[in-house]
RODO-2510 file (C-alpha; in nm, 4 decimals, decimal comma):
residues 311
     n   res          X          Y          Z
     1     m    17,6583     1,8305     3,5253
     2     k    17,6837     1,4885     3,6891
     3     n    18,0344     1,5711     3,8281
     4     q    17,9150     1,8876     4,0171
     5     r    17,8276     1,8389     4,3847
     6     g    17,6790     2,0632     4,6624
     7     t    17,7950     2,1038     5,0257
     8     s    17,7676     1,7902     5,2324
     9     l    17,6016     1,7877     5,5725
    10     v    17,9356     1,7230     5,7463
    11     e    18,0987     2,0207     5,5733
    12     l    17,8047     2,2421     5,6676
    13     l    17,8221     2,1354     6,0322
    14     i    18,1985     2,2005     6,0434
    15     a    18,1550     2,5467     5,8876
    16     m    17,8766     2,6326     6,1356
    17     a    18,0895     2,5155     6,4265
    18     i    18,3816     2,7341     6,3169
    19     f    18,1504     3,0301     6,2611
    20     g    17,9907     2,9795     6,6048
    21     l    18,3336     2,9670     6,7673
    22     i    18,4294     3,2951     6,6005
    23     l    18,1018     3,4548     6,7114
    24     g    18,1589     3,3316     7,0677
    25     v    18,5053     3,4881     7,0804
    26     m    18,3745     3,8122     6,9314
    27     f    18,0869     3,8267     7,1825
    28     t    18,3255     3,7674     7,4725
    29     l    18,5512     4,0475     7,3515
    30     y    18,2501     4,2761     7,3033
    31     a    18,1193     4,2039     7,6538
    32     t    18,4628     4,2735     7,8021
    33     m    18,4965     4,5979     7,6098
    34     l    18,1435     4,7035     7,7098
    35     k    18,2149     4,6357     8,0767
    36     t    18,5441     4,8272     8,0566
    37     a    18,3774     5,1188     7,8787
    38     t    18,0970     5,1315     8,1371
    39     s    18,3471     5,1260     8,4220
    40     t    18,5524     5,3971     8,2515
    41     r    18,2434     5,6141     8,2075
    42     k    18,1612     5,5701     8,5753
    43     i    18,5147     5,6692     8,6760
    44     a    18,4993     5,9703     8,4432
    45     k    18,1617     6,0657     8,5950
    46     v    18,3064     6,0477     8,9462
    47     e    18,6074     6,2541     8,8416
    48     g    18,3731     6,5121     8,6930
    49     e    18,1654     6,5205     9,0100
    50     i    18,4783     6,5707     9,2177
    51     a    18,5849     6,8617     8,9995
    52     n    18,2399     7,0211     8,9825
    53     t    18,1043     6,9473     9,3289
    54     v    18,3635     6,8376     9,5823
    55     w    18,6190     7,1104     9,5162
    56     p    18,3599     7,3901     9,5517
    57     i    18,2635     7,2319     9,8853
    58     f    18,6251     7,2626     9,9963
    59     k    18,6312     7,6274     9,8874
    60     e    18,3153     7,7001    10,0870
    61     i    18,4679     7,5395    10,3939
    62     e    18,7728     7,7621    10,3534
    63     s    18,5408     8,0632    10,3785
    64     a    18,4155     7,9636    10,7263
    65     g    18,4233     8,2717    10,9491
    66     f    18,4729     8,5163    10,6610
    67     g    18,3255     8,8504    10,7634
    68     v    18,1864     8,7037    11,0859
    69     p    18,2928     8,8962    11,3985
    70     a    18,4377     8,6968    11,6836
    71     n    18,1800     8,8536    11,9152
    72     s    17,8819     8,8204    11,6788
    73     s    17,5607     8,9493    11,8280
    74     g    17,3917     8,6845    12,0365
    75     g    17,6261     8,4197    11,9009
    76     s    17,3990     8,3734    11,5968
    77     c    17,6993     8,3216    11,3694
    78     t    17,9153     8,1125    11,5984
    79     p    18,0689     7,8624    11,5974
    80     e    18,1890     7,9476    11,2470
    81     i    18,2151     7,5787    11,1531
    82     s    18,0830     7,2638    11,3184
    83     f    18,0009     6,9008    11,2484
    84     t    17,7348     6,7181    11,4460
    85     g    17,6178     6,3587    11,4157
    86     g    17,7802     6,0583    11,2535
    87     a    17,9248     5,9683    10,9138
    88     t    17,5830     5,8752    10,7724
    89     n    17,3620     6,1353    10,9436
    90     g    17,5908     6,4260    11,0310
    91     v    17,5501     6,7942    10,9421
    92     l    17,8410     7,0197    10,8485
    93     a    17,7461     7,3839    10,9208
    94     i    17,9491     7,6791    10,7883
    95     f    17,8834     8,0374    10,8975
    96     s    18,0250     8,2984    10,6606
    97     t    17,9330     8,6136    10,4703
    98     n    18,1235     8,4844    10,1675
    99     t    17,8817     8,2181    10,0410
   100     g    17,5094     8,2424     9,9976
   101     p    17,2159     8,2260     9,7558
   102     q    17,2229     8,4813     9,4765
   103     t    16,8466     8,5339     9,4691
   104     s    16,7994     8,9059     9,5237
   105     a    16,9729     9,2357     9,4637
   106     a    17,0643     9,2569     9,8304
   107     q    17,2468     8,9227     9,8111
   108     t    17,4377     8,9605     9,4837
   109     a    17,7181     9,1197     9,6846
   110     a    17,7728     8,8015     9,8925
   111     g    18,1359     8,7960    10,0004
   112     s    18,1834     9,1683     9,9404
   113     w    18,4058     9,3676    10,1761
   114     s    18,5683     9,7053    10,1689
   115     y    18,8390     9,8993    10,3502
   116     i    18,6781    10,1971    10,5224
   117     t    18,8458    10,5234    10,4293
   118     t    18,8132    10,8741    10,5719
   119     g    18,4519    10,9818    10,5937
   120     c    18,3391    10,6169    10,6106
   121     t    18,3589    10,5763    10,2341
   122     v    18,3334    10,2173    10,1023
   123     s    18,3040    10,0430     9,7653
   124     g    18,1614     9,7218     9,6175
   125     f    17,8247     9,7235     9,7927
   126     n    17,4702     9,7730     9,6683
   127     n    17,2737    10,0705     9,7910
   128     g    17,0894     9,9694    10,1083
   129     d    17,3154     9,6723    10,1928
   130     t    17,3673     9,5969    10,5615
   131     v    17,7328     9,5685    10,6598
   132     s    17,9224     9,4664    10,9701
   133     i    18,2197     9,6773    11,0810
   134     i    18,5029     9,4530    11,2012
   135     n    18,8453     9,5260    11,3456
   136     p    19,0742     9,3005    11,1373
   137     s    19,3307     9,2615    11,4151
   138     d    19,1021     9,0637    11,6479
   139     k    18,7778     9,0273    11,4442
   140     s    18,5826     9,2210    11,7058
   141     s    18,2608     9,3855    11,5935
   142     l    18,2479     9,7654    11,5956
   143     g    17,8844     9,7817    11,4920
   144     t    17,6399     9,7232    11,2083
   145     t    17,4999     9,9780    10,9654
   146     t    17,3688    10,0242    10,6116
   147     v    17,5194    10,1688    10,2965
   148     t    17,3870    10,4719    10,1154
   149     g    17,5686    10,5152     9,7871
   150     v    17,9346    10,4851     9,8908
   151     t    17,8997    10,6018    10,2499
   152     l    17,8241    10,4198    10,5741
   153     n    17,5252    10,5571    10,7631
   154     g    17,5898    10,6807    11,1159
   155     c    17,9649    10,7061    11,0585
   156     q    18,1634    10,6621    11,3813
   157     p    18,5136    10,8024    11,4433
   158     t    18,6486    10,4509    11,5101
   159     w    18,5278    10,2998    11,1796
   160     p    18,7810    10,4386    10,9266
   161     g    19,0801    10,2108    10,8943
   162     n    18,8739     9,8982    10,9616
   163     i    18,6844     9,6589    10,7314
   164     a    18,3182     9,6508    10,6292
   165     y    18,1692     9,3117    10,5355
   166     l    17,8329     9,2364    10,3797
   167     s    17,6039     9,1257    10,6627
   168     p    17,2804     8,9535    10,5533
   169     a    16,9832     8,9091    10,7836
   170     g    17,1032     8,7314    11,0945
   171     g    17,4603     8,8480    11,0409
   172     c    17,5879     8,5764    10,8066
   173     f    17,4958     8,2982    10,5674
   174     n    17,4488     7,9481    10,7054
   175     t    17,5640     7,6800    10,4600
   176     e    17,4894     7,3211    10,5585
   177     y    17,5851     6,9863    10,4055
   178     t    17,4236     6,6590    10,5052
   179     l    17,3309     6,3175    10,3634
   180     s    16,9693     6,2671    10,2590
   181     a    16,7847     5,9607    10,1282
   182     t    16,8178     5,9014     9,7547
   183     t    16,6289     5,6785     9,5095
   184     t    16,8827     5,6824     9,2257
   185     k    16,8765     5,3325     9,0728
   186     t    17,2466     5,3312     8,9804
   187     c    17,3537     5,3822     9,3419
   188     a    17,4528     5,0977     9,5714
   189     p    17,2112     5,0015     9,8511
   190     g    17,2589     5,2109    10,1629
   191     t    17,4066     5,5105     9,9824
   192     q    17,2604     5,8578    10,0141
   193     q    17,2705     6,1936     9,8414
   194     l    17,4963     6,4709     9,9683
   195     t    17,2758     6,7801     9,9851
   196     r    17,3448     7,1509    10,0384
   197     s    17,1492     7,4408    10,1812
   198     s    17,2694     7,8022    10,1979
   199     v    17,0433     8,0704    10,3450
   200     a    17,0703     8,3730    10,5689
   201     v    17,0723     8,2846    10,9379
   202     g    16,7175     8,2590    11,0675
   203     v    16,5734     8,1415    10,7353
   204     a    16,4463     7,7819    10,7066
   205     v    16,6974     7,5528    10,5364
   206     n    16,6134     7,4092    10,1959
   207     y    16,8433     7,1235    10,0957
   208     q    16,9284     7,0742     9,7286
   209     p    17,1127     6,7750     9,5686
   210     a    17,4894     6,8155     9,5448
   211     l    17,6414     6,4678     9,4953
   212     d    17,4913     6,1200     9,4357
   213     c    17,5871     5,7765     9,5687
   214     v    17,7661     5,8858     9,8881
   215     l    17,8109     5,6222    10,1584
   216     a    17,9671     5,8386    10,4309
   217     f    18,0421     6,2063    10,4995
   218     s    18,2339     6,3160    10,8081
   219     s    18,4863     6,5649    10,9432
   220     i    18,7328     6,6148    11,2278
   221     f    18,9083     6,9261    11,3567
   222     g    19,2755     7,0019    11,4064
   223     c    19,4124     7,1998    11,7000
   224     i    19,7687     7,3215    11,7513
   225     d    19,8981     7,2589    12,1030
   226     t    20,1485     7,4669    12,2955
   227     s    20,4362     7,2738    12,1354
   228     g    20,3168     7,3478    11,7828
   229     n    20,1877     6,9965    11,7156
   230     v    19,8558     6,9281    11,5444
   231     t    19,6129     6,7085    11,7348
   232     w    19,2879     6,5868    11,5772
   233     q    18,9569     6,5654    11,7574
   234     a    18,5871     6,5219    11,6854
   235     g    18,4798     6,8512    11,8446
   236     n    18,5397     7,1988    11,7030
   237     t    18,6572     7,3633    12,0264
   238     c    19,0264     7,3289    12,1061
   239     p    19,1360     7,2587    12,4650
   240     f    19,4036     7,5300    12,4503
   241     l    19,4375     7,8869    12,3237
   242     n    19,5727     7,9708    11,9801
   243     s    19,7774     8,2759    11,8863
   244     n    19,4718     8,5021    11,8987
   245     g    19,3728     8,3955    12,2474
   246     n    19,0709     8,1814    12,1579
   247     y    18,9894     7,8147    12,1221
   248     n    18,9101     7,7918    11,7517
   249     p    19,0481     7,4969    11,5502
   250     r    19,3127     7,5706    11,2882
   251     f    19,2191     7,2912    11,0460
   252     v    18,9212     7,0849    10,9418
   253     r    18,9585     6,7498    10,7699
   254     i    18,6755     6,6375    10,5438
   255     g    18,6242     6,2722    10,4547
   256     m    18,3685     6,1048    10,2330
   257     v    18,3137     5,7687    10,0665
   258     e    18,1553     5,7722     9,7216
   259     q    18,0533     5,4913     9,4881
   260     d    18,3139     5,4457     9,2147
   261     s    18,1758     5,1541     9,0105
   262     n    17,8575     5,0039     8,8752
   263     q    17,6690     4,7122     9,0259
   264     n    17,8371     4,3710     9,0738
   265     e    18,1921     4,4916     9,0186
   266     y    18,3076     4,1894     9,2188
   267     a    18,1456     3,8495     9,1748
   268     g    18,3081     3,6699     9,4683
   269     p    18,3100     3,7450     9,8403
   270     q    18,3296     4,1099     9,9333
   271     p    18,6977     4,2044     9,8943
   272     q    18,6887     4,4930    10,1437
   273     p    18,4991     4,4432    10,4725
   274     n    18,5199     4,8103    10,5764
   275     i    18,6580     5,1509    10,4853
   276     i    18,8462     5,3685    10,7336
   277     l    18,8345     5,7482    10,7237
   278     f    19,1074     5,9476    10,8986
   279     g    19,3011     5,6267    10,9565
   280     d    19,6213     5,8109    11,0513
   281     t    19,4558     5,9820    11,3511
   282     t    19,3234     5,8695    11,6877
   283     v    18,9681     5,9660    11,5874
   284     s    18,9364     5,7433    11,2810
   285     d    18,5897     5,6599    11,1509
   286     t    18,5164     5,3047    11,0304
   287     v    18,2533     5,2560    10,7597
   288     s    18,1397     4,8917    10,7564
   289     l    18,0278     4,7494    10,4227
   290     t    17,7425     4,5061    10,3788
   291     t    17,7825     4,2037    10,1519
   292     a    17,5914     4,3849     9,8760
   293     q    17,8000     4,7009     9,9147
   294     g    18,1185     4,4955     9,9020
   295     k    18,0480     4,4136     9,5366
   296     y    18,1020     4,7797     9,4423
   297     r    18,4236     4,9767     9,4189
   298     w    18,4430     5,2823     9,6469
   299     r    18,6423     5,6032     9,6346
   300     t    18,7647     5,7618     9,9574
   301     i    18,8093     6,1391     9,9456
   302     e    18,9932     6,3201    10,2245
   303     r    19,1246     6,6742    10,2403
   304     t    19,2701     6,8923    10,5137
   305     i    19,1596     7,2564    10,4912
   306     s    19,3168     7,5493    10,6739
   307     l    19,0636     7,7665    10,8561
   308     k    19,2385     8,0979    10,7900
   309     n    18,9455     8,3144    10,8963
   310     l    18,9382     8,1519    11,2408
   311     e    19,3040     8,2049    11,3245
***
């Protein structure tokens, strides 16, 4: 019994020091893994938003002018696509019969069209739908009527062989995208929420959230000159005629800047003083970052979309 001894104070201090060192290393590794996992989740969230939100926006833009006659009554559905304002306060407007709210029986056929056969027979519409008769060769309007069963009311001799498009009140749907103020805590200061509204022309817009943490949203338009070259400009009216004898643009280029990281991604000075949209054109748009915004990582999204319905 006299030869048995306990742990000395020195041994205890050494063991605690070693244990503390191990805990310190483990905590550092845990913090690094947590930061990496958080960043990965943010990137995955952004990728998901791009797939679920941004790509449908591109598809809606592609529908600009669908079913809208070139000589729409009173110009209520023209221009088929436009962008007004700047990168932080602009509005992208799309006139089309292809996209719209599915809120009533008369609107569940949004995007519907039919070839008009002998006797003005059509298909794919609801009873009572209003349709616009359009000559597909030049998109001129031949009139507007309603559908009873599978027949167009007031059938005219010139209608068979042309196309009937669903025509909501006002002649088309007006889809708008713009940036609105947001209070989401995970967003960087100065960011906004990309919002969407789609209603029949003449109905008050009602914006709904589409995408969070957006710093800029802009677009430019592409025209094809007489030599076949594409020139980019801010306005949506080309200075020269296209193949159909009008001044519609052939392309639209959408650009946006979205937050791609959590707060304080960078601890030092801001690594990127500004972000440039459409940098390969003469109408580039510079988005200047504040010191606080420079501590976040940003994703630039650009896409060129062919305006097939305007050609």
